[in-house]
C-alpha positions, 0 to 999 in steps of 0.5 A: 659462865666464866671468860674461860668458857666464852673463849672457848666459845669464840673458838669454836665457832670462829668469831674471833672478827665479832667485836661484841664477841670479845666486848662480852669475854673483856667484860666477863674478866673484867668482873672475873678481878673486880674483887682486887682490883682498887674501884678506881680502876675498874670503874675506867675499865669500865668506862673503856669496856662501855666506850667501846661498845658504843663504839659499835655503834649499829653493828647488827643492823642486817644481820639480826637474825645471826645475831639475835 
C-alpha cells in the first residue's frame, strides 16, 4: 500500500481525526522519499515521527474493539 492508497483510505473512512492514521500516512510518505534524502535528514524525520507516536500515549484505551 503506497501513501496515495493510505490517503484515500483515510478520506473514505473519515479518519482525518485519527492521529494514528495520519502518522501511518506520514511514515509511508517518508519511506517513499528515503532514497532521495540524506541519511541524516531521514533519521531526523523518522525520529520526529517516533516522537509523534509516543506523544499519542495510550490513545487506544477504551476503543480497543474499534482500533484492533
